[in-house]
C-alpha positions as CSV (number, residue, x, y, z in Angstrom):
1,X,35.5,105.7,107.7
2,X,34.4,108.8,105.9
3,X,38.0,110.0,105.7
4,X,39.1,106.7,104.2
5,X,36.4,106.9,101.6
6,X,37.6,110.4,100.6
7,X,41.4,109.8,100.6
8,X,41.7,111.0,96.9
9,X,43.0,107.7,95.7
10,X,43.3,106.7,92.1
11,X,41.7,103.3,91.7
12,X,43.6,100.6,89.8
13,X,40.8,100.5,87.2
14,X,41.2,104.2,86.5
15,X,45.0,103.7,86.0
16,X,44.5,100.8,83.6
17,X,41.9,102.7,81.6
18,X,44.3,105.7,81.3
19,X,47.1,103.3,80.2
20,X,44.8,101.8,77.6
21,X,43.5,105.2,76.2
22,X,46.9,107.0,76.1
23,X,48.5,104.9,73.3
24,X,45.3,104.9,71.2
25,X,45.3,108.7,71.3
26,X,49.0,108.9,70.6
27,X,48.7,106.6,67.6
28,X,45.8,108.6,66.2
29,X,47.7,111.8,66.8
30,X,50.8,110.6,65.1
31,X,49.0,109.4,62.0
32,X,47.0,112.6,61.5
33,X,49.7,115.1,62.5
34,X,52.7,113.5,61.0
35,X,51.0,112.2,57.8
36,X,48.0,114.6,57.3
37,X,47.9,113.9,53.5
38,X,47.7,110.1,53.9
39,X,44.3,109.7,55.6
40,X,42.9,107.8,52.7
41,X,45.6,105.1,53.3
42,X,46.0,105.3,57.0
43,X,42.8,106.7,58.6
44,X,39.3,105.5,59.2
45,X,38.1,107.8,56.4
46,X,39.6,110.2,53.9
47,X,39.7,113.3,55.9
48,X,41.2,116.2,53.9
49,X,42.2,118.9,53.6
50,X,45.6,118.9,55.4
51,X,44.5,121.5,58.0
52,X,41.6,119.3,59.2
53,X,44.0,116.4,59.8
54,X,46.5,118.7,61.6
55,X,43.8,120.2,63.8
56,X,42.3,116.8,64.8
57,X,45.7,115.3,65.2
58,X,46.8,118.1,67.5
59,X,43.8,117.4,69.6
60,X,44.6,113.7,69.9
61,X,48.3,114.3,70.7
62,X,47.3,116.7,73.5
63,X,44.9,114.2,74.9
64,X,47.6,111.5,74.8
65,X,49.9,113.7,76.8
66,X,47.1,114.4,79.3
67,X,46.4,110.7,79.8
68,X,50.1,109.8,80.0
69,X,50.6,112.5,82.7
70,X,47.6,111.1,84.5
71,X,49.4,107.8,85.0
72,X,51.9,109.6,87.3
73,X,49.3,111.1,89.5
74,X,48.2,109.6,92.8
75,X,45.5,112.1,93.6
76,X,42.2,111.5,91.9
77,X,41.0,115.1,91.9
78,X,44.0,116.1,89.7
79,X,42.8,113.9,86.8
80,X,39.1,113.3,87.4
81,X,37.9,116.1,85.1
82,X,39.3,114.4,82.0
83,X,36.8,111.5,82.2
84,X,33.4,113.3,81.9
85,X,34.9,115.9,79.5
86,X,36.3,113.3,77.2
87,X,32.9,111.5,77.3
88,X,31.5,114.5,75.5
89,X,34.0,114.0,72.7
90,X,33.5,110.3,72.4
91,X,29.7,110.5,72.3
92,X,29.7,113.2,69.6
93,X,32.3,111.2,67.5
94,X,30.2,108.1,67.8
95,X,27.2,110.1,66.6
96,X,29.1,111.4,63.7
97,X,30.2,107.9,62.8
98,X,26.6,106.7,62.7
99,X,25.4,109.7,60.8
100,X,28.0,109.4,58.1
101,X,28.5,105.6,58.1
102,X,28.8,105.4,54.3
103,X,31.8,107.7,54.2
104,X,34.0,105.5,56.3
105,X,36.6,103.0,54.9
106,X,34.9,99.9,56.1
107,X,37.6,97.6,54.8
108,X,40.4,99.3,56.7
109,X,41.7,98.2,60.1
110,X,41.7,101.8,61.2
111,X,37.9,102.0,60.8
112,X,37.3,99.0,63.0
113,X,39.7,100.3,65.6
114,X,37.9,103.6,65.5
115,X,34.5,101.9,65.8
116,X,35.5,99.8,68.7
117,X,37.0,102.8,70.5
118,X,33.9,104.9,70.1
119,X,31.5,102.1,71.0
120,X,33.3,101.4,74.2
121,X,34.6,104.7,75.6
122,X,31.2,106.5,75.8
123,X,30.3,103.9,78.4
124,X,33.8,103.2,79.9
125,X,34.9,106.7,80.7
126,X,31.8,107.8,82.7
127,X,31.8,104.5,84.5
128,X,35.3,105.1,85.6
129,X,34.4,108.6,86.7
130,X,31.4,107.5,88.7
131,X,33.3,104.8,90.4
132,X,36.4,106.8,91.4
133,X,34.8,110.2,92.2
134,X,33.5,109.0,95.6
135,X,37.1,109.2,96.8
136,X,37.4,112.9,96.0
137,X,37.7,114.8,99.3
138,X,35.9,117.7,97.6
139,X,37.6,120.3,99.8
140,X,40.9,122.1,99.0
141,X,43.9,120.6,100.8
142,X,46.0,122.9,102.9
143,X,48.0,125.2,100.7
144,X,45.9,124.6,97.6
145,X,45.7,127.5,95.2
146,X,42.2,128.5,94.3
147,X,41.1,130.1,91.0
148,X,39.5,133.5,91.7
149,X,35.8,133.6,91.3
150,X,35.7,136.2,88.6
151,X,38.2,134.2,86.5
152,X,36.1,131.1,86.9
153,X,33.0,133.0,85.8
154,X,34.7,134.4,82.7
155,X,36.1,131.0,81.6
156,X,32.9,129.2,82.5
157,X,30.9,131.7,80.4
158,X,33.3,131.2,77.5
159,X,32.7,127.4,77.9
160,X,28.9,127.8,77.7
161,X,29.2,129.9,74.5
162,X,31.7,127.4,73.0
163,X,29.6,124.4,73.7
164,X,26.5,126.1,72.2
165,X,28.4,127.0,69.1
166,X,29.8,123.5,68.8
167,X,26.4,121.9,69.2
168,X,25.0,124.3,66.5
169,X,27.7,123.2,64.1
170,X,27.1,119.6,65.0
171,X,23.3,119.8,64.5
172,X,23.6,122.1,61.5
173,X,26.9,121.3,59.8
174,X,26.0,123.7,57.0
175,X,26.6,126.5,59.4
176,X,30.1,125.3,60.1
177,X,30.7,124.8,56.4
178,X,29.7,128.4,55.7
179,X,31.8,129.9,58.5
180,X,34.9,127.6,58.8
181,X,38.1,129.2,57.4
182,X,39.1,126.1,55.3
183,X,37.0,123.6,53.3
184,X,35.1,121.1,55.5
185,X,32.4,118.5,54.8
186,X,29.5,117.6,57.1
187,X,31.5,114.8,58.6
188,X,34.6,116.9,59.3
189,X,32.4,119.7,60.5
190,X,30.9,117.4,63.1
191,X,34.3,116.0,64.0
192,X,35.7,119.5,64.6
193,X,32.6,120.5,66.5
194,X,33.1,117.5,68.8
195,X,36.6,118.7,69.7
196,X,35.2,122.3,70.2
197,X,32.6,120.9,72.5
198,X,35.3,118.9,74.4
199,X,37.3,122.0,75.0
200,X,34.2,124.0,75.8
201,X,33.1,121.4,78.4
202,X,36.6,121.8,80.0
203,X,36.0,125.6,80.4
204,X,32.5,125.0,81.6
205,X,33.9,122.9,84.5
206,X,35.5,126.1,85.9
207,X,32.0,127.0,87.2
208,X,32.0,123.9,89.4
209,X,35.6,123.5,90.4
210,X,37.9,126.1,92.1
211,X,41.0,124.0,92.9
212,X,43.8,124.8,90.6
213,X,45.3,121.4,91.2
214,X,42.2,119.9,89.7
215,X,42.3,122.1,86.6
216,X,46.0,122.6,85.9
217,X,46.8,119.4,83.9
218,X,43.7,120.0,81.7
219,X,44.6,123.6,81.1
220,X,48.1,122.7,80.1
221,X,46.9,120.0,77.8
222,X,44.5,122.4,76.1
223,X,47.3,124.9,75.7
224,X,49.4,122.2,74.0
225,X,46.6,121.2,71.7
226,X,45.9,124.7,70.6
227,X,49.6,125.4,70.1
228,X,49.7,122.3,67.8
229,X,46.8,123.7,65.8
230,X,48.6,127.0,65.5
231,X,51.7,125.2,64.2
232,X,49.4,123.2,61.9
233,X,48.1,126.5,60.4
234,X,51.6,127.5,59.6
235,X,52.2,124.2,57.9
236,X,49.1,124.4,55.7
237,X,48.5,128.1,55.0
238,X,47.2,127.4,51.5
239,X,44.2,125.6,53.0
240,X,42.7,128.9,54.3
241,X,40.6,129.6,51.3
242,X,37.4,130.9,52.8
243,X,38.3,134.6,52.8
244,X,40.2,137.1,54.9
245,X,37.4,137.6,57.4
246,X,37.1,133.9,58.3
247,X,40.8,133.5,58.5
248,X,41.3,136.6,60.7
249,X,38.5,135.4,63.0
250,X,40.1,132.0,63.4
251,X,43.5,133.5,64.1
252,X,42.1,136.0,66.6
253,X,40.2,133.4,68.5
254,X,43.0,130.9,68.5
255,X,45.7,133.5,69.4
256,X,43.4,135.1,72.0
257,X,42.7,131.7,73.7
258,X,46.4,130.8,73.8
259,X,47.3,134.1,75.3
260,X,44.5,133.8,77.8
261,X,45.6,130.3,78.8
262,X,49.2,131.3,79.3
263,X,48.1,134.3,81.3
264,X,46.0,132.1,83.5
265,X,48.9,129.7,84.2
266,X,51.3,132.5,84.9
267,X,48.7,134.2,87.2
268,X,48.0,131.0,89.1
269,X,51.7,130.4,89.6
270,X,52.1,134.0,91.0
271,X,49.0,133.7,93.1
272,X,50.8,131.0,95.1
273,X,48.9,129.1,97.8
274,X,45.6,129.8,99.3
275,X,44.7,129.5,103.0
276,X,43.8,126.0,104.1
277,X,40.1,125.2,104.0
278,X,38.3,124.0,107.2
279,X,38.4,120.2,107.4
280,X,34.6,120.1,107.3
281,X,34.1,122.6,104.5
282,X,31.5,121.6,102.0
283,X,32.2,122.0,98.3
284,X,29.2,123.5,96.6
285,X,30.5,125.9,94.0
286,X,31.6,129.0,96.0
287,X,35.2,130.3,95.8
288,X,36.5,127.3,97.9
289,X,34.6,124.7,96.1
290,X,35.5,121.6,94.1
291,X,33.0,119.3,92.5
292,X,29.6,118.5,93.9
293,X,28.6,115.7,96.2
294,X,29.5,112.2,95.0
295,X,26.7,109.7,94.9
């Protein structure tokens, strides 16, 4: 019975939620990334400047790809991380909506679509995760590659720092306005901080998960999203008006992260497979661990 409960299945509810979320993210990404100067006409609020739309649109497109790829997976542990991590994003975007209610285009259909999405998903995504996570075997399957402990520590530490910075910008948007390399408002600062926290939470998860199979899709999605942001910067270089230091810092952080992610993926591919874990191994955060006990 215990084995049946931990057979790594993806529940039908989970599949249908992924199917619902993917086109919503894709539509948002296409609007912002393909038409970054048309947000007053097409988006829930006039975003501006172009680079903000490109950065947020790139994040949505990467998320859409992740959820679309999730539809093909039959093992829960390969996709489970996206649900709690995406919850961080949805909660913060709902908060930004309520804090800046007067700035939204209330007469536009995009606003009402935005509002419904961010009222529902902060509840729906964690509910799906809590329901499906009980089927996670929580031990590496035979032949599963494991991320080395020192790599997990480094990435997890970066995640902690990134989440803290994102929360600081979210609570004090004036800090983000002063440091960001292009012009941002309090609303767009909080929006960008939500995406920073989303990615930071993904890195933070490395402290609790060692199975590369549980992390790979999410790392690939983050790589795609950051690459789209880099392409966006090439599309809108005139938006970087806040000085050489701010621009250089942004380029260094973005480029360094992309190089690090590519190196991680190459390294894990070269690492190959790890020895099979004992069938009764418990997953508690050591080098063979996955996520903690399901409740």
